[in-house]
C-alpha positions, 0 to 999 in steps of 0.5 A: 505499511510503506509504498514506494512511488516508482516509474519512468523519469518525468512521470511526475512522481515527486509532484504526486508525492508533494500532493500527498505530503501536502508540502513542497519537497526536495526532488532532483539531486537529493540522496535521501528518500522523502517520506509521508505518513497519511491517514487512510480516509474511512467514513466508518471512523467518522460515523463511529466518532459521531456515535461515541463522541470520543476525546480522540479519533485515530485513523489507520495510516499508510506511508508513501516513499519518494525515493531519490533517483538512482545513479545515472549509469550504475555499474550494477545492472540490478541498481538501475532502480532505486533500492527503496523499491525493494525495501517497501511492502508495495509500489505505486507506479506513476505513468505520464499521461501529459505533454508539458513539453516532454512530447506526446504521452504514450502511457501504455508503452511507458507502463510496459517499459517500467514493468520490463525494468522490474522483470529484469531487476528480479531476474538478475537477483534470482539468477545471482542467488542461484549461482551462489547456491551452485557455488555453495553446493560445489563447496559441499555446503548444505542448501535449502531445497525449498529455497532452490525450488522457489527460486527456480520457479521464479526464474521460469516465470520471469523468463516468461515475463510473468509477474511473481505476484501471480504465484500463490506462494512466492510473494511474502514467502519467508525464504524470499522476503529479503531479496526485494523482488519487485514483481512480487509486491502489490502495486497500484498504477497511477495515471498522471493526467492533464487538467482536462483529461479525467478518463483513465488510459488503457494500460493493459494492467489487471485493473484501470489506473487511478487517475490523478492530476498531480500538478493540480493536486499539489497546488490544492495541497498548499491552499487553506481549507476554504480556498481549496474548496473554492478552487475545487469548485471552480475546477469541477473537482468533487473530491480529491483523487488522492483519497482514492489513491490512498484507499486503493493502495491500502487495499492492494496490500491486502490491508483491512481495518478493525475498530476499537470504540469508547469515550476515550478513543475511536480508532482504526487498526490495520491488519492484513486479511486473514489475521486471527483475533489473538494476533489482532489483539496484539496490534492494539497491545502486546499484553492483550495478545499474551493474555487473550481470553476471547473477544467481543465482536460486532460488525460496523453495519450492525452497530450503526443500524442498531445505534448502540452496543446495548442494542446490538447485544439485545438483537443477538448480533454480538459474537464471542470469539476465540483466538482462532477467529479471523477478523473481518474488515470493519468489525468492532472488537473488545478484547477480554484478557488477563495478564 
């Protein structure tokens, strides 16, 4: 799962990416995107690792992309935003809430201005596709009535300045997946604050933004563990805001984790909400999906409370489930299979 950083110029996107990546990265003038693959913080993995003491512990992971800036004055109005935004599964919109010689911040106005850019981008894409369909019809070619209906619904929503993600069908629909519609993507909003302003600004979005002091976080990322802890204590920072951002991004994309456990490895696996047991088994290995018989499932909470798998079984809390069982967040699963 990849999420692209986006927002108006000078919002601090590359600084935030440097904090996430834990290293300085190229910013202006580059032609390629920066990419960081990060562990998703999960204390459940830590607890399970302490219980099983495995040889290896593996966390769920999520990727963040810092796209290169688009051309200053693109000929195509649909190219005003980086192409990588349409290629990623989710977005992290960074909003400036600091001065730094750039002028007094107006995060609410900046937030709305970028939303309008996304709405315009999507409207152009949808209308161009509808125009091509009309042309194909004139030439006597068959077109998908379902696609036309979806596009016309999207056009109406965008014309009313409504985000496509609010529609129950448009986001993720196979017929629209290749268009890279930005307002159909899950999105996390980040308020890039100044040092002494921890409160989130009012932006008018559905959820309060995740507050991050990107400049400080980028400095912390370059320090050693002991030095970082001392610096955080001096600044009164109890925990890195980046962990909250990573977790919020993971959840915004409707991702959940299930676990496999044992002496060799404790591992978190990423699936989308509603994934069935057989498909979840395929995330572990394709052979498990092909030869799936059933799965033994227990909740993380029951395993920790009982202290062992044997105790979970004795308490009658272990479930045997079939291929159509929807896996829930935090479940521990053992797959029985035969290939």
